[in-house]
Each structure stands twice: as C-alpha cells, then as structure tokens.
DRENDREN-856658 format. One line per 2 residues: number of its first residue (from 1); their letters; for each residue x, y, z negated of C-alpha. Coordinates in Angstrom, 2 decimals. Each point is the difference from the previous one (the first is absolute). Example, Ala and Ser with C-alpha at 12.3 -4.5 7.8 and 13.67 -1.06 7.14 Angstrom:
<pts>
1) as) 12.30 -4.50 -7.80  1.37 3.44 0.66
</pts>
This chain:
<pts>
1) vh) -49.58 -21.69 23.36  -3.78 0.40 0.83
3) rl) 0.49 -1.70 3.60  1.98 -2.74 -1.60
5) ml) -2.23 -0.61 -2.28  -2.74 -0.19 2.26
7) ld) 1.82 -2.30 2.19  0.63 -2.44 -3.02
9) kp) -2.16 -2.71 0.59  0.95 -2.62 -2.71
11) rt) -0.13 2.55 -2.56  -3.49 1.09 1.23
13) ew) -1.21 -3.48 0.17  1.55 -1.01 -3.20
15) ym) -1.93 2.84 -1.84  -3.21 -0.79 1.87
17) kt) 0.11 -3.65 -0.87  1.15 0.83 -3.92
19) is) -2.88 2.55 -0.06  -2.73 -2.19 1.83
21) sl) 1.05 -2.61 -3.06  -1.06 2.03 -2.59
23) nl) -3.77 0.28 -1.74  -0.20 3.59 0.59
25) sh) -3.91 -0.21 -0.49  -1.47 2.93 -2.02
27) ks) 3.58 1.55 -0.31  1.29 3.16 1.07
29) vl) 3.15 0.15 1.86  2.81 3.06 0.12
31) dv) 1.82 0.01 3.46  2.67 2.50 -0.48
33) ga) 1.92 0.97 3.26  -2.89 -1.69 1.80
35) gs) 1.79 0.84 3.51  -2.06 -1.73 2.99
37) gi) -2.28 -1.33 -2.54  0.28 -3.57 0.45
39) ls) 0.47 -0.50 -3.37  -2.85 1.57 -1.06
41) ls) -2.42 -1.83 2.38  1.38 -3.21 -1.04
43) aa) -1.17 0.80 -3.55  -3.20 0.55 1.34
45) sa) -0.09 -3.24 1.63  0.79 -1.58 -3.29
47) ga) -2.81 1.37 -1.62  1.14 3.10 -1.75
49) kh) -2.86 2.36 -1.11  2.06 2.97 0.52
51) vh) 3.38 0.76 1.79  1.54 3.03 -0.46
53) av) 2.16 0.94 2.85  2.32 2.42 -1.26
55) ea) 2.54 1.76 2.80  1.52 3.32 -0.24
57) ap) 0.65 0.79 3.81  -3.55 2.05 0.90
59) lv) 0.26 -1.42 3.61  0.63 -3.83 -1.17
61) gr) -3.21 1.09 -2.40  -2.22 0.67 2.86
63) al) 1.33 -3.06 1.89  -1.03 -2.07 -2.85
65) aq) -3.41 1.77 -0.80  -0.97 -1.48 3.83
67) tf) 1.54 -3.15 -0.50  -1.84 -0.58 -2.94
69) kt) -3.42 1.09 2.09  1.03 -1.77 2.95
71) nk) 0.26 -3.19 -2.20  -3.48 0.67 -1.54
73) vd) 1.78 -0.16 -3.51  -0.11 3.95 -0.69
75) gs) -2.89 -0.17 -2.56  2.89 -2.16 -2.38
77) vh) 3.31 1.03 1.42  0.79 3.76 -0.05
79) at) 2.98 2.01 1.09  1.33 2.50 -2.37
81) kv) 3.01 2.12 -1.11  1.06 -0.90 -3.60
83) ed) -0.56 3.40 -1.24  -3.85 -0.72 0.91
85) le) -0.29 -2.96 -1.63  -2.55 -0.35 -2.51
87) ld) 0.06 -3.50 -1.63  -2.58 -1.22 -2.92
89) ek) 1.09 -3.64 0.25  2.84 -2.13 -0.10
91) vl) 1.87 -0.88 3.05  2.42 -2.65 1.40
93) tr) 2.60 2.18 1.33  2.34 -0.69 3.24
95) tt) 3.00 2.56 0.81  3.07 -1.31 2.26
97) gn) 2.45 1.10 2.27  0.29 3.87 0.67
99) aa) -3.23 0.66 -2.41  1.53 -1.07 -2.89
101) yl) 3.19 2.26 0.22  -2.66 2.87 0.99
103) af) -2.23 -0.75 -2.72  2.74 0.23 -2.28
105) lf) 1.60 3.37 1.48  -3.53 1.89 0.55
107) ai) -2.66 -1.99 -1.89  0.90 -1.63 -3.05
109) dr) -1.48 2.22 -2.37  -3.73 -0.02 1.53
111) il) 0.43 -4.02 0.47  0.97 -0.40 -3.71
113) hl) -2.81 2.23 -1.17  -2.17 -1.86 2.17
115) sa) 1.02 -3.15 -1.14  -0.31 1.01 -3.76
117) rs) -3.60 0.88 0.53  -0.75 -2.94 1.29
119) t) 1.26 -2.49 -2.46
</pts>
C-alpha cells in the first residue's frame, strides 16, 4: 500500500497544490501518517509555523527526522509518535489512506484526547 501511495503522482501533486493554496502562516499542522513527509514539507513551505509529523513506524520516523534536517525545516517540522505528542495549540489535521484506518484502530483515544485539549 505504501509503495502505491508513493507512486501515485497525481494524488500527491493534488495534495501539494491544495496545501500550497492555503494560508498556513501562524498555524500549526498535524500530519497523521506522515509517511515520506512530503505533505509535512508542503505545509512548511506554505508557511505553517509548526508541523507535527506523526508516524507510528519507528524506522520511517527516523527517516522523517533526517528528511526534515536535510531540507532545513527541522526547526518547524518534527517527527513524532502519537503517544509522544504534546499539543498546546489548535492544529489543522490531515489523515489519509492507511493512516486513517490505523489511527482509528490504535490511536483514536490519544488523538481525541489531544483534539479535546486543543479546543
């Protein structure tokens, strides 16, 4: 599934175009199921003050951190696991594909708790 999502260029381009059309300055974004980090990077490029890239797979999370460092956005974008996430602000959320299903199964209580805290 992940390979298919990575190779789905029209889908990724649509997300990137949509994100770039938003005014994200002074906003924080929660990218659940961040995967390759491309949409987190898009949010940072669109001016988001913070991007929380949530990824459950430890190997992918470490790769995300390196991707953000390489792209010089590691000050505003950070990779984390949902159980380690602390939010003291309202966030815009993006959850798609596999992440939506997995979040529902494994992390919905934590996400709802964070969501309730940010309202």
